[in-house]
N, C-alpha and C positions, 0 to 999 in steps of 0.2 A: 134419654134421648137417642143415644147411640144404638140401643136395642130397637127402638122404634124405626130408626133409619134402616137398620139391617133387615127388619121384617118387611118394611115398605119396599126396599130394594129387591128383596127376594121374590116379590109378587109382580114386579114390573117385567117388561120384555127384556130389559137389560139384565135383570136378575136371572131370568130363565136362561139367557145366553151364558151367564157366568156359571150357573149350575150345570149346564150342558158341558161347558169346558172342563169343569171340575170332574164330572163323571168320565169324560174322555181321558183326562189325565190319570185317573185311577185305573182305567182299562189299559192304558199304555204302560203304567208302572207294573201292572199284573203281567203283561206280556213280557216285560224285561225280566221280572223275577222268574217267570216260567222258563224263559230261554236259558237262564243261568242254571236252573234245576235240570234242564234237559241234557246239558253238556257236562261231561265229567271234568273238564279242565277250565280254568279261568278264561274269561273272554275280554278282549279289548273293545273300545267303543265302536270302532268300525265294524268288527265282527258282529257285535250285538245289533248294530243298526241294520245290517244285512238280514239277520235272522228275524227281527221284529218288524222290518219294513218301515222304519222311521228314519228321519235324518240323523246324522251323528250329533248335531247340535241339540235336537230334542232329547236324544238318549242321554247325552251328558247332563242336561238340566234335571232330568228325572233321577239319574243316578246320584246326583249331589244330595237330593232329599232322602233317597233310600239309604245312602251311607249314613246320613245324620241320624236316622231312626233305627239303625242297626240291622236292617233287612239285607243289606249288601255290604261287603267289605272290599277294599282295594289293596292289592299287593303293593307295598311301598317300593319294591325293586322293579317289578315289571309293569306297574300301573294298570294291570288287568283286574277284573272284577270277579267275585264269586259270591255265593250266598253267605249272608252274615249269621252270626250266632243267634240273633233274634228269630230269624226265619227257621233255623234248625230247631230251636227250642219249641216254637209253636208247633212245628210238624211232629215232634216227639210227643208233645202233650196230646195232639190229635190221635196218634196211634193208640194211646192208652185209654183215652176217654170217649172216643167216638162210638156211639151206640150201633152204628152200622157194622163196625168191625166186631163188636161183641156178639151180635146176632150171627154174623157171617161164619164165625168159627164153628157154631153148632151145625150149620148147613154144610160147611166144607167137610166136617168130620163125617157126616153121613155119606157124602159123595166119595170121600177117600176110602171109607170102610167098604162101601158097596162095589166100587170100581177097582180098588187096589192101586190106583194111580194118585199122583199128587193132586190136591185140590187147592185152588188159589183164588183169592179175590184181588182184583187189580183195577187200576184207574189210569187215565191218561194224564201225563204232564207234558203239555205241548204235543209233540209227535213221538213221545216215548211212552211205553207202558211201564207202570211201576207196581210191583207187588206190595200189597198192604198187609196181607196175612196169608199164611199157607198151612195146610195140614198134609203131612207126608202119607202116601199110600203104602200098604204093606208090601207091594211088589215093586216099589220104586227103586230104580237104579240110575236115577236121572241126576243131571248136574245140579249142584247145590246153588240156590239163590239166596240172596240176602234181601230182607224187606227194604224197599227204597232204592234198590239198584235198578237204574233205568235200562230197558230193553227196546230195541227198534220196533215201533208199533207195526210197521208195514210187513214185518216178517213173522209175526206171531198172531195166533187166532184171536186172543183178547184184544190186541191192538187193532187188528183189522176190523173186528166187530165194532169197537167204539168209534173208530175213524169213519165207518160207514154212516154214522149218524151226524157227522159234522156237516155244516154247510160246505158246498163245493169250493167256495172262495177260500175257506180256511185250508183245505187240503192243497190248494194251489200254492199257498205259502211254502209248503214243504217242497213241492216239485221245483219251485223257483229258487229257493234258498239253498237246498241241499239235495243232490242226486240221491235216489233210492239205492242204498248199498246192497250188494249181493253177499249173502252169507253161505248159501249152498246153491247147487245148480237149480233148485226149485224156487228160490226167492224171486218174487215178482218185483221187477225194477222198472218196468215200463209204465209211465203214468196212465196211458190209455188202458192197458191191461189191468192195472189195479183198480181203476174206476169201474171196469166191468165186473171185477171181483166184488166191489162194494155193492153194486146193483144186485148181484146174486145173493149176497149176505142178507140184504134187506128183504128179498123175496122169500128166503127160507127161514129167517129169524134166528140164525146162529152162524158161527164161523168155524172154519177148520184151517189149520195150517198143515200142509203135507210136507213135512221135513224142510220147511222154508227157513227156519232159524237154526235148527240143529239137525245134523244128519242122523243122530241116534234117537230122536224122539219127535213126537208131534203133539198138537194140542187141539182141543175143542172148546169153544167158548159160547156162553149164553148170557144175555143181558139181565141185570137186575134193574127193573124199570121204576120210574117215578110215576106220579098220578097222570102225567101228560103223555105217557107212552114213550119216554126217552130214557136212556140208560144212565143210572147213577154210578154203576160199576159193572165189571164183567166177572163172571164166574168161569174159571178155566180149569179143565181137566188136562193134565200134562204128563206125558210119559211115553213108554213104548206101547202105544195104543194100536191094537189090531184094527184095521179099517172095517173089518166085518162087525166090530162092536159099535161102530159109530152111531147107528140108528138107536140102539138101546141106550147108549150113554146120553145122546141128545135128549131123548124123552125124559130120562131121569133128571137131567140138568134143568130142562125147562120147567119141570114140576117143582124142583127145589127153588129156582129163582122166583117163580110166581109165589110160592109159599113165603119166601123171605120178604118179598115186597109187601105182601098182605100183612105180615107180622109187624113190619116197621110202620106201615100205614096205620094199623090199629093202635100202636103205641104212640103215634104222633111223631115218630122219629124218621119218617121217610123224607129225605132231602130232595130238592129239585135238581135235575141235571144241569151241569154247568158247561156243557160242551159247546154252546153257541155264544158264550159271553165275550169271547175275544176275537170278534170279527174285524176285518180290516177297516180302517177309516180312510179319510180322503187324502191323507198325507202320502206322497210318493217320495221315494228315495231320490 
């Protein structure tokens, strides 16, 4: 009888409302986990509420559940929150088992060997870009990166590329929650200027950073697309790249990313883009 009631309820208008609320709760929990992943230090409830644009009460309710299931941990001395061991473990398994990363290493090796520069596959975590895997180029003298170490998306080619596909409302979260930080004199920190940059990226199909994150090197990024023409990841060529090489490198990268997408699609392993899954809801701070 209880099963019948549950089924009946799920088909009623009230059931639909409950389902909608459950989906919204999952989306909010995802935003909280993502915000914790973006920031290198533990965050308090008020800080988290600001970053995810929810009320502190809502954030606290969701955190209670996330702590119970091990995805979030709370420091007993400071009462601040960080990612839990369950989240860390799931992420590490993904790095080992994900077919996109396995295929990417072959294509990154080709780019690194051809260009002499580092070749990287990266994704967005909130408004930070995170390296998933990397192949060093023979001519690299660049700063060492660790997989999983977040970098500011607005200052790097791969981050700008992926952000350009986001709904404008999502990008506004960043401008409202945290000012765009300057790393070099070339870093774009004005919201209107970076929005113009996103338009230019969409028009040409790739992104470049001109010493915007590091004064010693620059990057070029091309998207790995899903079947709907949205990026699942970014391929990044990073190093002391001579601007005179840009056009040739871009053509090589666009060819590699297309080939990688087709290979994943043929194997049934091409995921859908997740860039628009965490849009704002109606709750205001």
